[in-house]
PDB file as gemmi writes it, atoms N, CA and C in Angstrom:
CRYST1    1.000    1.000    1.000  90.00  90.00  90.00 P 1                      
ATOM      1  N   MET A   1      21.692  11.907  -9.025  1.00  0.00           N  
ATOM      2  CA  MET A   1      22.486  12.861  -8.278  1.00  0.00           C  
ATOM      3  C   MET A   1      23.062  12.216  -7.035  1.00  0.00           C  
ATOM      4  N   SER A   2      24.180  12.728  -6.643  1.00  0.00           N  
ATOM      5  CA  SER A   2      24.850  12.201  -5.472  1.00  0.00           C  
ATOM      6  C   SER A   2      24.912  13.286  -4.402  1.00  0.00           C  
ATOM      7  N   TYR A   3      24.572  12.893  -3.193  1.00  0.00           N  
ATOM      8  CA  TYR A   3      24.570  13.836  -2.085  1.00  0.00           C  
ATOM      9  C   TYR A   3      25.527  13.342  -1.000  1.00  0.00           C  
ATOM     10  N   SER A   4      26.113  14.259  -0.283  1.00  0.00           N  
ATOM     11  CA  SER A   4      26.999  13.876   0.804  1.00  0.00           C  
ATOM     12  C   SER A   4      26.167  13.413   1.999  1.00  0.00           C  
ATOM     13  N   LYS A   5      26.829  12.700   2.873  1.00  0.00           N  
ATOM     14  CA  LYS A   5      26.164  12.241   4.089  1.00  0.00           C  
ATOM     15  C   LYS A   5      25.651  13.439   4.883  1.00  0.00           C  
ATOM     16  N   LYS A   6      26.456  14.484   4.942  1.00  0.00           N  
ATOM     17  CA  LYS A   6      26.068  15.692   5.674  1.00  0.00           C  
ATOM     18  C   LYS A   6      24.806  16.323   5.073  1.00  0.00           C  
ATOM     19  N   GLU A   7      24.746  16.396   3.747  1.00  0.00           N  
ATOM     20  CA  GLU A   7      23.563  16.963   3.084  1.00  0.00           C  
ATOM     21  C   GLU A   7      22.320  16.128   3.354  1.00  0.00           C  
ATOM     22  N   LEU A   8      22.468  14.816   3.295  1.00  0.00           N  
ATOM     23  CA  LEU A   8      21.331  13.932   3.557  1.00  0.00           C  
ATOM     24  C   LEU A   8      20.861  14.043   5.000  1.00  0.00           C  
ATOM     25  N   MET A   9      21.792  14.116   5.926  1.00  0.00           N  
ATOM     26  CA  MET A   9      21.423  14.228   7.336  1.00  0.00           C  
ATOM     27  C   MET A   9      20.677  15.538   7.601  1.00  0.00           C  
ATOM     28  N   GLU A  10      21.135  16.622   6.998  1.00  0.00           N  
ATOM     29  CA  GLU A  10      20.468  17.910   7.179  1.00  0.00           C  
ATOM     30  C   GLU A  10      19.080  17.905   6.540  1.00  0.00           C  
ATOM     31  N   ALA A  11      18.974  17.311   5.361  1.00  0.00           N  
ATOM     32  CA  ALA A  11      17.671  17.220   4.698  1.00  0.00           C  
ATOM     33  C   ALA A  11      16.693  16.421   5.562  1.00  0.00           C  
ATOM     34  N   LYS A  12      17.157  15.307   6.114  1.00  0.00           N  
ATOM     35  CA  LYS A  12      16.295  14.488   6.975  1.00  0.00           C  
ATOM     36  C   LYS A  12      15.885  15.252   8.222  1.00  0.00           C  
ATOM     37  N   ARG A  13      16.824  15.996   8.791  1.00  0.00           N  
ATOM     38  CA  ARG A  13      16.508  16.787   9.985  1.00  0.00           C  
ATOM     39  C   ARG A  13      15.426  17.824   9.676  1.00  0.00           C  
ATOM     40  N   GLN A  14      15.551  18.476   8.542  1.00  0.00           N  
ATOM     41  CA  GLN A  14      14.563  19.485   8.152  1.00  0.00           C  
ATOM     42  C   GLN A  14      13.197  18.856   7.885  1.00  0.00           C  
ATOM     43  N   ILE A  15      13.198  17.723   7.206  1.00  0.00           N  
ATOM     44  CA  ILE A  15      11.941  17.027   6.913  1.00  0.00           C  
ATOM     45  C   ILE A  15      11.275  16.567   8.202  1.00  0.00           C  
ATOM     46  N   ASP A  16      12.046  15.985   9.107  1.00  0.00           N  
ATOM     47  CA  ASP A  16      11.489  15.522  10.374  1.00  0.00           C  
ATOM     48  C   ASP A  16      10.930  16.683  11.192  1.00  0.00           C  
ATOM     49  N   ALA A  17      11.580  17.838  11.148  1.00  0.00           N  
ATOM     50  CA  ALA A  17      11.073  19.021  11.847  1.00  0.00           C  
ATOM     51  C   ALA A  17       9.754  19.484  11.233  1.00  0.00           C  
ATOM     52  N   THR A  18       9.664  19.407   9.922  1.00  0.00           N  
ATOM     53  CA  THR A  18       8.428  19.798   9.238  1.00  0.00           C  
ATOM     54  C   THR A  18       7.290  18.847   9.595  1.00  0.00           C  
ATOM     55  N   ILE A  19       7.575  17.555   9.653  1.00  0.00           N  
ATOM     56  CA  ILE A  19       6.567  16.570  10.056  1.00  0.00           C  
ATOM     57  C   ILE A  19       6.063  16.901  11.454  1.00  0.00           C  
ATOM     58  N   TYR A  20       6.970  17.200  12.358  1.00  0.00           N  
ATOM     59  CA  TYR A  20       6.597  17.534  13.735  1.00  0.00           C  
ATOM     60  C   TYR A  20       5.662  18.756  13.757  1.00  0.00           C  
ATOM     61  N   LYS A  21       6.005  19.777  12.979  1.00  0.00           N  
ATOM     62  CA  LYS A  21       5.190  20.994  12.935  1.00  0.00           C  
ATOM     63  C   LYS A  21       3.818  20.729  12.317  1.00  0.00           C  
ATOM     64  N   LEU A  22       3.778  19.896  11.291  1.00  0.00           N  
ATOM     65  CA  LEU A  22       2.494  19.555  10.677  1.00  0.00           C  
ATOM     66  C   LEU A  22       1.591  18.800  11.653  1.00  0.00           C  
ATOM     67  N   LYS A  23       2.174  17.898  12.424  1.00  0.00           N  
ATOM     68  CA  LYS A  23       1.386  17.172  13.427  1.00  0.00           C  
ATOM     69  C   LYS A  23       0.832  18.123  14.475  1.00  0.00           C  
ATOM     70  N   ALA A  24       1.624  19.102  14.862  1.00  0.00           N  
ATOM     71  CA  ALA A  24       1.156  20.107  15.822  1.00  0.00           C  
ATOM     72  C   ALA A  24       0.031  20.943  15.219  1.00  0.00           C  
ATOM     73  N   THR A  25       0.151  21.250  13.945  1.00  0.00           N  
ATOM     74  CA  THR A  25      -0.892  22.011  13.257  1.00  0.00           C  
ATOM     75  C   THR A  25      -2.198  21.241  13.244  1.00  0.00           C  
ATOM     76  N   ILE A  26      -2.128  19.951  12.967  1.00  0.00           N  
ATOM     77  CA  ILE A  26      -3.331  19.120  12.961  1.00  0.00           C  
ATOM     78  C   ILE A  26      -3.987  19.128  14.338  1.00  0.00           C  
ATOM     79  N   LYS A  27      -3.193  18.966  15.374  1.00  0.00           N  
ATOM     80  CA  LYS A  27      -3.736  18.990  16.737  1.00  0.00           C  
ATOM     81  C   LYS A  27      -4.443  20.309  17.016  1.00  0.00           C  
ATOM     82  N   THR A  28      -3.848  21.401  16.559  1.00  0.00           N  
ATOM     83  CA  THR A  28      -4.447  22.717  16.765  1.00  0.00           C  
ATOM     84  C   THR A  28      -5.800  22.804  16.061  1.00  0.00           C  
ATOM     85  N   PHE A  29      -5.852  22.383  14.810  1.00  0.00           N  
ATOM     86  CA  PHE A  29      -7.116  22.417  14.074  1.00  0.00           C  
ATOM     87  C   PHE A  29      -8.166  21.529  14.736  1.00  0.00           C  
ATOM     88  N   GLU A  30      -7.759  20.359  15.215  1.00  0.00           N  
ATOM     89  CA  GLU A  30      -8.705  19.429  15.830  1.00  0.00           C  
ATOM     90  C   GLU A  30      -9.249  19.944  17.153  1.00  0.00           C  
ATOM     91  N   LYS A  31      -8.528  20.846  17.814  1.00  0.00           N  
ATOM     92  CA  LYS A  31      -8.972  21.400  19.094  1.00  0.00           C  
ATOM     93  C   LYS A  31      -9.876  22.627  18.924  1.00  0.00           C  
ATOM     94  N   LYS A  32     -10.011  23.109  17.694  1.00  0.00           N  
ATOM     95  CA  LYS A  32     -10.857  24.270  17.436  1.00  0.00           C  
ATOM     96  C   LYS A  32     -12.302  23.949  17.771  1.00  0.00           C  
ATOM     97  N   GLU A  33     -13.081  25.010  17.968  1.00  0.00           N  
ATOM     98  CA  GLU A  33     -14.487  24.847  18.339  1.00  0.00           C  
ATOM     99  C   GLU A  33     -15.255  24.010  17.316  1.00  0.00           C  
ATOM    100  N   LYS A  34     -15.014  24.259  16.046  1.00  0.00           N  
ATOM    101  CA  LYS A  34     -15.680  23.490  14.991  1.00  0.00           C  
ATOM    102  C   LYS A  34     -14.617  22.905  14.058  1.00  0.00           C  
ATOM    103  N   PRO A  35     -14.001  21.801  14.470  1.00  0.00           N  
ATOM    104  CA  PRO A  35     -12.901  21.246  13.676  1.00  0.00           C  
ATOM    105  C   PRO A  35     -13.317  20.821  12.267  1.00  0.00           C  
ATOM    106  N   GLU A  36     -14.595  20.532  12.065  1.00  0.00           N  
ATOM    107  CA  GLU A  36     -15.051  20.137  10.729  1.00  0.00           C  
ATOM    108  C   GLU A  36     -14.846  21.249   9.699  1.00  0.00           C  
ATOM    109  N   ARG A  37     -14.767  22.490  10.163  1.00  0.00           N  
ATOM    110  CA  ARG A  37     -14.517  23.624   9.264  1.00  0.00           C  
ATOM    111  C   ARG A  37     -13.098  23.574   8.695  1.00  0.00           C  
ATOM    112  N   TYR A  38     -12.231  22.825   9.338  1.00  0.00           N  
ATOM    113  CA  TYR A  38     -10.823  22.754   8.942  1.00  0.00           C  
ATOM    114  C   TYR A  38     -10.471  21.415   8.295  1.00  0.00           C  
ATOM    115  N   LYS A  39     -11.507  20.713   7.852  1.00  0.00           N  
ATOM    116  CA  LYS A  39     -11.300  19.372   7.292  1.00  0.00           C  
ATOM    117  C   LYS A  39     -10.307  19.383   6.137  1.00  0.00           C  
ATOM    118  N   SER A  40     -10.419  20.340   5.227  1.00  0.00           N  
ATOM    119  CA  SER A  40      -9.516  20.359   4.074  1.00  0.00           C  
ATOM    120  C   SER A  40      -8.073  20.646   4.498  1.00  0.00           C  
ATOM    121  N   GLN A  41      -7.885  21.527   5.475  1.00  0.00           N  
ATOM    122  CA  GLN A  41      -6.529  21.817   5.970  1.00  0.00           C  
ATOM    123  C   GLN A  41      -5.935  20.596   6.669  1.00  0.00           C  
ATOM    124  N   ILE A  42      -6.762  19.886   7.430  1.00  0.00           N  
ATOM    125  CA  ILE A  42      -6.313  18.686   8.124  1.00  0.00           C  
ATOM    126  C   ILE A  42      -5.935  17.607   7.104  1.00  0.00           C  
ATOM    127  N   THR A  43      -6.764  17.445   6.082  1.00  0.00           N  
ATOM    128  CA  THR A  43      -6.471  16.465   5.032  1.00  0.00           C  
ATOM    129  C   THR A  43      -5.165  16.805   4.326  1.00  0.00           C  
ATOM    130  N   LEU A  44      -4.987  18.070   3.983  1.00  0.00           N  
ATOM    131  CA  LEU A  44      -3.755  18.500   3.319  1.00  0.00           C  
ATOM    132  C   LEU A  44      -2.538  18.247   4.202  1.00  0.00           C  
ATOM    133  N   ALA A  45      -2.645  18.582   5.485  1.00  0.00           N  
ATOM    134  CA  ALA A  45      -1.525  18.358   6.405  1.00  0.00           C  
ATOM    135  C   ALA A  45      -1.203  16.867   6.515  1.00  0.00           C  
ATOM    136  N   ASN A  46      -2.230  16.025   6.581  1.00  0.00           N  
ATOM    137  CA  ASN A  46      -2.001  14.570   6.643  1.00  0.00           C  
ATOM    138  C   ASN A  46      -1.323  14.056   5.379  1.00  0.00           C  
ATOM    139  N   ARG A  47      -1.720  14.574   4.228  1.00  0.00           N  
ATOM    140  CA  ARG A  47      -1.080  14.163   2.976  1.00  0.00           C  
ATOM    141  C   ARG A  47       0.375  14.615   2.926  1.00  0.00           C  
ATOM    142  N   ARG A  48       0.635  15.796   3.434  1.00  0.00           N  
ATOM    143  CA  ARG A  48       2.019  16.278   3.473  1.00  0.00           C  
ATOM    144  C   ARG A  48       2.855  15.448   4.434  1.00  0.00           C  
ATOM    145  N   ILE A  49       2.276  15.081   5.566  1.00  0.00           N  
ATOM    146  CA  ILE A  49       2.988  14.219   6.516  1.00  0.00           C  
ATOM    147  C   ILE A  49       3.355  12.903   5.838  1.00  0.00           C  
ATOM    148  N   GLN A  50       2.410  12.332   5.099  1.00  0.00           N  
ATOM    149  CA  GLN A  50       2.677  11.073   4.410  1.00  0.00           C  
ATOM    150  C   GLN A  50       3.807  11.241   3.397  1.00  0.00           C  
ATOM    151  N   ALA A  51       3.760  12.305   2.613  1.00  0.00           N  
ATOM    152  CA  ALA A  51       4.797  12.540   1.596  1.00  0.00           C  
ATOM    153  C   ALA A  51       6.159  12.775   2.244  1.00  0.00           C  
ATOM    154  N   PHE A  52       6.204  13.592   3.289  1.00  0.00           N  
ATOM    155  CA  PHE A  52       7.471  13.865   3.957  1.00  0.00           C  
ATOM    156  C   PHE A  52       7.994  12.615   4.669  1.00  0.00           C  
ATOM    157  N   SER A  53       7.102  11.778   5.166  1.00  0.00           N  
ATOM    158  CA  SER A  53       7.529  10.539   5.817  1.00  0.00           C  
ATOM    159  C   SER A  53       8.202   9.609   4.816  1.00  0.00           C  
ATOM    160  N   ILE A  54       7.647   9.547   3.611  1.00  0.00           N  
ATOM    161  CA  ILE A  54       8.265   8.741   2.554  1.00  0.00           C  
ATOM    162  C   ILE A  54       9.653   9.283   2.241  1.00  0.00           C  
ATOM    163  N   ALA A  55       9.753  10.594   2.084  1.00  0.00           N  
ATOM    164  CA  ALA A  55      11.053  11.214   1.793  1.00  0.00           C  
ATOM    165  C   ALA A  55      12.058  10.923   2.903  1.00  0.00           C  
ATOM    166  N   SER A  56      11.618  11.029   4.142  1.00  0.00           N  
ATOM    167  CA  SER A  56      12.502  10.762   5.276  1.00  0.00           C  
ATOM    168  C   SER A  56      12.981   9.318   5.266  1.00  0.00           C  
ATOM    169  N   ASP A  57      12.068   8.391   4.981  1.00  0.00           N  
ATOM    170  CA  ASP A  57      12.437   6.975   4.919  1.00  0.00           C  
ATOM    171  C   ASP A  57      13.447   6.708   3.797  1.00  0.00           C  
ATOM    172  N   LEU A  58      13.229   7.337   2.649  1.00  0.00           N  
ATOM    173  CA  LEU A  58      14.158   7.148   1.527  1.00  0.00           C  
ATOM    174  C   LEU A  58      15.540   7.712   1.845  1.00  0.00           C  
ATOM    175  N   ILE A  59      15.578   8.848   2.512  1.00  0.00           N  
ATOM    176  CA  ILE A  59      16.862   9.418   2.916  1.00  0.00           C  
ATOM    177  C   ILE A  59      17.543   8.483   3.916  1.00  0.00           C  
ATOM    178  N   GLU A  60      16.775   7.936   4.839  1.00  0.00           N  
ATOM    179  CA  GLU A  60      17.331   6.997   5.819  1.00  0.00           C  
ATOM    180  C   GLU A  60      17.928   5.781   5.124  1.00  0.00           C  
ATOM    181  N   GLN A  61      17.252   5.282   4.107  1.00  0.00           N  
ATOM    182  CA  GLN A  61      17.780   4.152   3.342  1.00  0.00           C  
ATOM    183  C   GLN A  61      19.103   4.526   2.665  1.00  0.00           C  
ATOM    184  N   GLU A  62      19.169   5.706   2.111  1.00  0.00           N  
ATOM    185  CA  GLU A  62      20.392   6.170   1.447  1.00  0.00           C  
ATOM    186  C   GLU A  62      21.531   6.325   2.455  1.00  0.00           C  
ATOM    187  N   LEU A  63      21.211   6.851   3.647  1.00  0.00           N  
ATOM    188  CA  LEU A  63      22.226   6.978   4.694  1.00  0.00           C  
ATOM    189  C   LEU A  63      22.747   5.614   5.128  1.00  0.00           C  
ATOM    190  N   THR A  64      21.859   4.632   5.189  1.00  0.00           N  
ATOM    191  CA  THR A  64      22.260   3.278   5.544  1.00  0.00           C  
ATOM    192  C   THR A  64      23.221   2.704   4.496  1.00  0.00           C  
ATOM    193  N   LYS A  65      22.911   2.956   3.230  1.00  0.00           N  
ATOM    194  CA  LYS A  65      23.798   2.495   2.140  1.00  0.00           C  
ATOM    195  C   LYS A  65      25.186   3.145   2.269  1.00  0.00           C  
ATOM    196  N   LEU A  66      25.193   4.446   2.561  1.00  0.00           N  
ATOM    197  CA  LEU A  66      26.460   5.156   2.685  1.00  0.00           C  
ATOM    198  C   LEU A  66      27.304   4.637   3.860  1.00  0.00           C  
ATOM    199  N   SER A  67      26.639   4.277   4.942  1.00  0.00           N  
ATOM    200  CA  SER A  67      27.392   3.824   6.110  1.00  0.00           C  
ATOM    201  C   SER A  67      27.953   2.415   5.909  1.00  0.00           C  
ATOM    202  N   ARG A  68      27.415   1.660   4.968  1.00  0.00           N  
ATOM    203  CA  ARG A  68      27.932   0.319   4.664  1.00  0.00           C  
ATOM    204  C   ARG A  68      29.228   0.381   3.866  1.00  0.00           C  
ATOM    205  N   HIS A  69      29.430   1.483   3.159  1.00  0.00           N  
ATOM    206  CA  HIS A  69      30.616   1.595   2.291  1.00  0.00           C  
ATOM    207  C   HIS A  69      31.798   2.145   3.035  1.00  0.00           C  
TER     208      HIS A  69                                                      
END                                                                             
């Protein structure tokens, strides 16, 4: 599939915003009285951050290719 530069930029912006929110969520869970109770939520958020970071990097690579042409 082919995406426009505008679509890729918006997708990256949304992904980066989600990463930011997930990091804030992790901080919130870690500040709780018993953070060990939230271990599974923290693990899930970290895995999502990793997945979204990969997606963001791939979009960045695609944007770089588009700007070369």
